[in-house]
C-alpha positions as CSV (number, residue, x, y, z in Angstrom):
1,M,-102.3,-54.2,-19.1
2,I,-100.1,-51.6,-17.8
3,K,-98.4,-48.4,-19.3
4,F,-96.6,-45.6,-18.2
5,S,-95.3,-43.0,-20.7
6,N,-92.7,-40.5,-19.5
7,V,-94.3,-39.9,-15.6
8,H,-92.9,-38.0,-13.5
9,R,-93.8,-37.6,-9.8
10,S,-92.3,-35.3,-7.2
11,Y,-92.5,-35.0,-3.3
12,R,-92.2,-31.1,-1.6
13,I,-90.3,-32.1,1.9
14,P,-89.6,-29.8,4.7
15,V,-86.3,-29.3,5.9
16,L,-86.2,-29.5,9.5
17,E,-83.9,-28.1,11.7
18,P,-83.2,-29.6,15.4
19,R,-84.0,-27.1,19.0
20,W,-85.6,-23.9,19.4
21,K,-83.6,-22.0,16.9
22,G,-84.6,-24.3,13.8
23,T,-88.6,-24.3,15.2
24,F,-88.8,-20.9,14.8
25,R,-87.0,-21.0,11.8
26,N,-89.1,-23.7,10.5
27,L,-92.2,-21.7,11.7
28,F,-91.1,-18.2,9.9
29,S,-89.1,-18.6,7.0
30,P,-89.1,-22.7,6.1
31,E,-87.1,-24.7,3.5
32,F,-88.1,-27.3,1.2
33,K,-86.7,-29.6,-1.0
34,I,-87.7,-31.4,-4.3
35,K,-87.4,-35.6,-4.2
36,N,-88.2,-37.3,-7.5
37,A,-90.3,-40.4,-6.3
38,V,-91.0,-41.4,-10.0
39,N,-88.6,-39.5,-12.4
40,S,-89.4,-39.9,-16.7
41,A,-90.4,-43.8,-15.9
42,N,-91.6,-45.6,-19.1
43,F,-92.6,-49.4,-19.2
44,C,-95.4,-51.6,-20.7
45,I,-96.7,-54.7,-18.8
46,Q,-98.7,-57.3,-21.2
47,P,-101.5,-59.5,-19.9
48,G,-100.5,-62.4,-17.9
49,E,-96.9,-61.2,-17.3
50,A,-95.1,-61.4,-13.8
51,V,-92.6,-58.5,-13.4
52,G,-90.6,-58.2,-10.6
53,Y,-90.1,-54.3,-9.4
54,V,-86.6,-54.0,-7.6
55,G,-85.3,-51.2,-5.9
56,T,-83.8,-49.8,-2.8
57,N,-85.9,-48.2,0.1
58,G,-86.9,-44.5,-1.1
59,A,-86.3,-45.6,-5.0
60,G,-90.1,-45.3,-5.7
61,K,-91.7,-48.6,-5.8
62,S,-94.6,-47.4,-3.7
63,T,-94.8,-44.5,-5.4
64,T,-95.2,-46.1,-8.5
65,I,-98.0,-48.6,-6.9
66,K,-100.3,-46.1,-6.0
67,L,-99.7,-44.1,-9.5
68,M,-101.1,-47.0,-10.5
69,L,-104.0,-47.7,-8.8
70,G,-105.2,-44.0,-8.4
71,I,-104.3,-43.0,-5.2
72,L,-101.8,-40.8,-6.2
73,Q,-101.6,-38.4,-9.5
74,P,-98.5,-37.7,-11.8
75,E,-97.4,-34.3,-12.1
76,V,-96.5,-35.3,-16.1
77,G,-97.0,-38.2,-18.0
78,E,-100.0,-40.6,-18.7
79,I,-100.8,-43.9,-17.4
80,T,-103.4,-46.4,-18.5
81,V,-104.3,-49.3,-16.4
82,M,-106.7,-51.9,-18.1
83,G,-107.4,-49.2,-20.9
84,Q,-108.5,-46.4,-18.5
85,H,-106.8,-44.2,-16.7
86,P,-106.4,-44.2,-12.7
87,T,-107.7,-41.0,-11.9
88,P,-109.7,-42.0,-10.3
89,L,-110.3,-46.3,-11.4
90,P,-113.6,-47.0,-12.4
91,D,-115.7,-49.7,-10.6
92,E,-115.2,-52.5,-13.0
93,V,-111.6,-52.1,-13.2
94,K,-110.9,-52.2,-9.4
95,R,-113.2,-55.1,-9.0
96,R,-110.4,-57.0,-11.5
97,I,-107.4,-55.9,-9.2
98,G,-106.3,-57.3,-5.7
99,V,-103.6,-55.4,-4.2
100,V,-101.6,-56.4,-1.0
101,F,-99.3,-53.6,1.1
102,G,-96.8,-55.6,3.4
103,Q,-96.8,-52.9,5.8
104,R,-100.8,-52.1,5.7
105,S,-103.4,-54.3,6.7
106,Q,-107.2,-54.8,4.5
107,L,-108.5,-57.4,7.3
108,W,-110.5,-55.7,10.0
109,W,-108.3,-55.9,13.5
110,N,-111.0,-57.5,15.8
111,L,-112.8,-59.4,13.5
112,P,-112.2,-63.5,12.8
113,V,-110.2,-63.9,9.4
114,Q,-113.7,-65.9,8.2
115,D,-115.3,-63.0,9.0
116,S,-113.2,-60.5,6.9
117,L,-113.1,-62.6,4.0
118,E,-117.1,-63.0,3.6
119,L,-116.9,-59.3,4.1
120,F,-114.6,-58.3,1.7
121,A,-116.4,-60.7,-0.5
122,K,-119.4,-59.0,-0.3
123,I,-117.5,-55.3,-1.0
124,Y,-116.4,-57.2,-4.6
125,Q,-120.2,-58.7,-4.8
126,V,-118.8,-61.9,-5.3
127,P,-121.6,-64.4,-5.4
128,S,-121.8,-66.5,-1.7
129,D,-121.0,-70.2,-3.3
130,Q,-118.3,-68.5,-5.1
131,A,-117.1,-66.8,-2.3
132,R,-117.0,-69.9,0.2
133,Q,-115.6,-72.2,-2.6
134,S,-113.0,-69.5,-3.1
135,I,-112.1,-69.7,0.8
136,I,-111.9,-73.3,0.8
137,E,-109.5,-73.8,-2.3
138,L,-107.6,-70.4,-0.6
139,A,-107.2,-71.9,2.9
140,E,-105.9,-74.8,1.5
141,R,-103.4,-73.4,-0.6
142,L,-101.8,-70.8,1.7
143,D,-102.5,-72.9,4.7
144,I,-104.4,-70.8,6.6
145,G,-107.6,-73.3,7.8
146,R,-106.6,-73.0,11.1
147,L,-106.4,-69.3,11.1
148,L,-109.7,-68.0,9.8
149,S,-111.1,-68.7,13.6
150,Q,-108.5,-66.1,15.1
151,T,-108.6,-62.6,15.0
152,A,-106.1,-60.2,12.6
153,R,-105.0,-59.0,15.9
154,Q,-104.0,-62.5,17.2
155,L,-102.1,-63.2,13.9
156,S,-98.2,-63.0,13.5
157,L,-96.9,-61.0,11.0
158,G,-96.0,-64.2,8.4
159,E,-99.7,-65.5,9.4
160,R,-100.9,-62.3,8.5
161,M,-99.5,-62.1,5.1
162,R,-100.9,-65.4,4.2
163,C,-104.7,-64.1,5.0
164,E,-103.7,-60.6,3.4
165,L,-102.9,-62.7,0.1
166,A,-105.9,-64.9,0.3
167,M,-108.1,-61.8,0.5
168,A,-106.6,-60.0,-2.3
169,C,-107.4,-62.9,-4.8
170,L,-110.8,-63.7,-3.5
171,H,-112.2,-62.0,-6.0
172,N,-109.8,-63.8,-9.0
173,P,-108.6,-60.6,-9.8
174,D,-106.8,-60.1,-13.7
175,L,-104.1,-58.1,-12.0
176,L,-102.3,-58.5,-8.6
177,V,-100.1,-55.6,-7.1
178,L,-98.3,-57.5,-4.2
179,D,-95.9,-54.6,-2.2
180,E,-93.2,-57.1,-0.2
181,P,-95.7,-60.0,0.2
182,T,-93.3,-62.5,1.5
183,I,-92.2,-59.9,4.5
184,G,-92.0,-62.3,7.5
185,L,-92.6,-65.3,6.3
186,D,-90.7,-68.4,7.3
187,V,-88.6,-70.5,4.7
188,A,-91.7,-73.0,4.3
189,S,-94.3,-70.5,4.3
190,R,-92.4,-68.2,1.7
191,F,-92.0,-71.7,-0.7
192,R,-95.7,-71.8,-0.3
193,L,-96.7,-68.4,-1.3
194,R,-94.2,-68.3,-4.5
195,E,-95.6,-72.1,-5.6
196,F,-99.1,-70.3,-5.5
197,L,-98.3,-67.4,-7.4
198,K,-96.5,-69.5,-10.2
199,E,-99.2,-71.2,-10.5
200,R,-101.8,-68.4,-10.8
201,N,-99.9,-66.9,-13.3
202,R,-99.7,-70.2,-15.1
203,T,-102.8,-71.3,-14.7
204,A,-105.3,-68.3,-14.6
205,G,-103.1,-65.9,-16.4
206,T,-103.1,-63.5,-13.7
207,T,-100.7,-60.5,-13.6
208,I,-98.7,-60.1,-11.3
209,F,-96.5,-56.8,-10.3
210,L,-93.9,-57.7,-7.6
211,T,-91.9,-55.4,-5.5
212,T,-90.3,-57.3,-2.6
213,H,-86.1,-57.4,-1.3
214,D,-86.2,-60.7,-2.0
215,L,-84.7,-61.8,-4.9
216,G,-85.3,-65.2,-4.6
217,D,-88.8,-64.0,-4.9
218,I,-87.9,-62.4,-8.5
219,Q,-86.1,-65.7,-9.5
220,E,-89.0,-68.1,-8.2
221,V,-92.0,-65.8,-9.5
222,C,-91.0,-63.1,-12.0
223,S,-90.1,-64.0,-16.0
224,R,-89.3,-60.3,-15.8
225,I,-87.3,-57.4,-13.7
226,I,-87.8,-53.9,-14.0
227,L,-85.1,-52.0,-11.7
228,I,-85.7,-48.3,-10.2
229,D,-83.2,-46.4,-8.3
230,H,-84.3,-42.8,-7.1
231,G,-87.2,-42.7,-9.6
232,K,-85.3,-43.6,-13.0
233,V,-85.7,-47.1,-14.6
234,L,-82.4,-48.2,-14.7
235,A,-82.8,-51.9,-16.7
236,D,-85.9,-53.7,-18.0
237,D,-85.6,-57.2,-19.5
238,S,-86.1,-60.7,-18.7
239,V,-84.4,-62.0,-16.1
240,P,-82.9,-65.2,-18.0
241,A,-81.3,-62.2,-20.5
242,L,-80.2,-59.4,-17.6
243,C,-78.1,-62.5,-16.2
244,R,-77.0,-63.8,-19.6
245,Q,-75.9,-59.8,-20.3
246,L,-74.6,-58.5,-16.9
247,G,-73.9,-61.8,-15.2
248,N,-71.0,-63.4,-17.2
249,E,-67.8,-62.9,-15.5
250,P,-65.2,-65.2,-14.4
251,C,-64.7,-65.5,-11.1
252,L,-63.0,-67.3,-8.2
253,Q,-64.3,-67.0,-4.7
254,F,-62.3,-68.2,-1.9
255,V,-63.2,-69.3,1.9
256,F,-60.0,-68.6,4.2
257,S,-59.4,-70.7,7.4
258,E,-58.3,-67.2,8.9
259,S,-59.8,-63.7,9.4
260,L,-58.9,-61.4,6.7
261,T,-56.8,-58.6,7.7
262,S,-55.6,-55.6,6.0
263,E,-51.9,-56.7,5.3
264,K,-53.6,-59.9,3.9
265,I,-56.1,-58.0,2.0
266,L,-52.7,-56.3,0.4
267,A,-50.8,-59.3,0.2
268,M,-53.7,-60.7,-2.1
269,E,-53.3,-57.5,-4.5
270,D,-49.6,-57.7,-4.5
271,L,-49.9,-61.7,-5.8
272,L,-52.8,-60.7,-8.5
273,S,-50.3,-58.1,-9.6
274,R,-47.3,-59.7,-10.0
275,I,-49.1,-63.4,-11.5
276,Y,-52.3,-61.3,-13.6
277,S,-51.5,-58.4,-16.0
278,G,-55.2,-57.7,-16.9
279,F,-57.9,-56.0,-15.0
280,W,-59.2,-57.7,-12.0
281,T,-61.5,-56.5,-9.0
282,L,-60.8,-57.9,-5.3
283,E,-64.1,-57.7,-2.9
284,T,-64.3,-59.0,0.3
285,T,-67.4,-60.5,1.9
286,G,-67.7,-61.2,5.6
287,D,-64.3,-62.2,7.6
288,F,-63.6,-64.9,5.7
289,S,-64.4,-64.8,2.3
290,A,-62.9,-62.8,-0.5
291,T,-64.1,-62.7,-4.6
292,I,-61.8,-61.8,-7.4
293,R,-63.9,-60.9,-10.6
294,F,-62.5,-60.3,-14.6
295,P,-63.8,-58.9,-17.4
296,R,-66.2,-60.5,-19.4
297,G,-65.0,-61.6,-22.8
298,L,-60.9,-62.1,-21.7
299,S,-59.3,-64.9,-21.3
300,V,-57.7,-65.7,-18.0
301,H,-55.3,-67.9,-16.1
302,I,-57.5,-69.1,-13.6
303,E,-55.7,-72.1,-12.5
304,R,-52.5,-70.1,-12.4
305,V,-54.4,-67.3,-10.3
306,Q,-56.2,-70.3,-8.0
307,R,-52.7,-72.3,-7.3
308,S,-50.8,-69.4,-6.5
309,F,-53.9,-68.2,-3.8
310,L,-53.8,-72.1,-3.0
311,D,-49.7,-72.3,-2.3
312,Q,-49.9,-68.8,-0.5
313,F,-52.7,-68.2,1.7
314,T,-54.5,-71.2,4.4
315,I,-57.7,-71.4,2.4
316,S,-60.3,-73.8,3.3
317,S,-62.6,-73.6,-0.1
318,C,-62.3,-72.8,-3.6
319,T,-64.6,-72.1,-6.1
320,F,-65.2,-70.7,-10.0
321,S,-67.9,-69.5,-11.6
322,E,-68.5,-67.9,-15.0
323,S,-72.0,-66.0,-13.9
324,L,-72.9,-63.2,-10.9
325,P,-75.9,-64.2,-8.9
326,L,-78.9,-61.7,-9.6
327,E,-78.2,-59.8,-6.5
328,S,-75.0,-58.8,-7.6
329,I,-76.1,-57.7,-11.0
330,L,-78.7,-55.6,-9.6
331,R,-76.5,-53.9,-7.0
332,R,-73.6,-53.1,-9.7
333,L,-76.6,-51.6,-11.9
334,G,-78.1,-50.0,-8.9
335,S,-74.9,-49.0,-7.1
336,P,-71.1,-49.0,-7.1
337,V,-69.4,-52.1,-5.6
338,H,-67.0,-50.9,-2.9
339,T,-64.4,-53.3,-1.5
340,K,-65.0,-53.7,2.4
341,N,-62.1,-54.1,4.7
342,S,-63.6,-56.3,7.1
343,S,-60.5,-56.3,9.7
344,T,-61.6,-52.3,10.5
345,G,-64.9,-52.0,8.8
346,H,-63.2,-49.2,6.6
347,I,-65.0,-48.7,3.0
348,P,-61.6,-47.3,1.3
349,E,-63.2,-44.6,-0.9
350,I,-60.7,-43.5,-4.4
351,G,-58.4,-41.6,-2.9
352,T,-56.8,-43.8,-0.2
353,G,-53.3,-44.8,-0.8
354,T,-54.1,-48.3,-1.5
355,N,-56.3,-47.8,-4.3
356,L,-54.0,-44.9,-5.3
357,L,-51.7,-47.8,-5.6
358,R,-54.1,-50.2,-7.4
359,I,-54.4,-47.7,-10.4
360,A,-50.9,-46.8,-10.7
361,R,-50.1,-50.7,-11.2
362,H,-52.4,-51.3,-13.9
363,L,-51.3,-47.3,-15.3
364,R,-47.7,-48.8,-15.5
365,R,-48.6,-52.1,-16.7
366,R,-50.4,-50.6,-19.7
367,F,-49.1,-46.7,-20.0
368,P,-45.2,-47.1,-19.1
369,A,-45.0,-43.1,-18.7
370,D,-44.2,-40.3,-16.3
371,A,-47.8,-40.1,-15.3
372,A,-48.3,-43.5,-13.7
373,I,-44.7,-43.3,-11.8
374,N,-45.6,-40.0,-10.1
375,L,-49.3,-41.6,-9.4
376,L,-47.2,-44.3,-8.0
377,E,-44.9,-41.9,-6.0
378,L,-48.3,-40.2,-4.6
379,A,-49.5,-43.4,-3.7
380,E,-46.6,-44.6,-1.6
381,Q,-46.8,-41.5,0.0
382,A,-50.1,-42.0,0.8
C-alpha cells in the first residue's frame, strides 16, 4: 500500500536577526540553516494495517504525509502509494484516499455541512443515491445529524473535526490519512471516533495512517507504531511487541501526603542507596508522586524497598507494576527522561552535585577504587 525507501526531505530556513541592523544584514547577506524534516525514512505499510505515526512537534510527521500525498517531492529516495509514485498521484489513486488535517478544514466555511458533503461527493464522482446513504450512516456513527444544517463557521473545533472525518470517509477510501483527528474532541466524541475507526479498519479493511499526540488513540486504534524523531525512524513495531520489549521494567510508584522538597528527594536517594545495592532511577512527577524504576531482568527486593519507604515517609498510596505505559516508552525512545525537582522546578543536569553524588555511590559500590573516591569528594564539594 505505502512504501518509503531511503526518503530524505529537508527545508532551507532563513536565520532572521532582530532590529534594524539585523534587517539590513538579512537583506544583503542572508543566512540559512538546513532542517532535515525526513531523514532516510524506510517503512512499508500493508493493505488493511492501522499504523500510528508518532513524534514530537517538528519531528517530520506532517512532512511525511505531504510526501505521501504528492504535495512535496523527496530530494532523495523513492515513495510508492498503491503502486504509483505520488508526483503527482493519478486521479484514480486520489479517489481511493481520504485525508483529514486537524489544522486545515475541507468544509466550505459559509455552506451548511450537508451541502459541503454533497459537493464533495460530486467532486469524487460518488453516485447520488450512494452519497445520500453514506451521509445518513456517517451522521449516525459520528453523531453529526444535528450539525448538517449548520455552516462550518458555526461549529466548534470538535464538531468540525467529526464533520471533517465524515467528509474524508464519504467516498469509502481504501487509505485513510489522519493528521491529529482527535484535536479538540471531548471524551465521549473521542471514544466514538476511535470506535468508528476500529470498525472501519476491521469491517471495510481500510488502511489507516494516524498521527496524533494522544497515545490513547494509538493504543485503541492501531496495531503498529512508527516513532519518528528529527526525521529519523527510531522504532517500528507492533504496539504489544514494543511494550513487551521495552516496557518490562519493575517499578514502584509512591504518592506522598506532603509535597516533595529537595531535602526529601535527597533523603529518598540516600535510603535507596542504603537498602538496595543495584542500579535504580528515581523520577518525580508533580509535587506529590515519585517513581522508582529498576533494570529489566534483575531480581529486586521490592518488598524491602516498599516497607522502608512506608516506614520513613508519609505515603498515601503505593503501587507496583512490571511494565511501562506506552507514553513512558516513547518518551524514553525519543528523548532522555529527566528527573524534575518539583519544589524548585529545576531539572538537574549531569554536572550537578546531586547527580555526581549518585554516580559516585554507584561507582564506589561496584569499583572501590581511587576514581570513585575522587568523584565522591568532587560531588560533596559541588
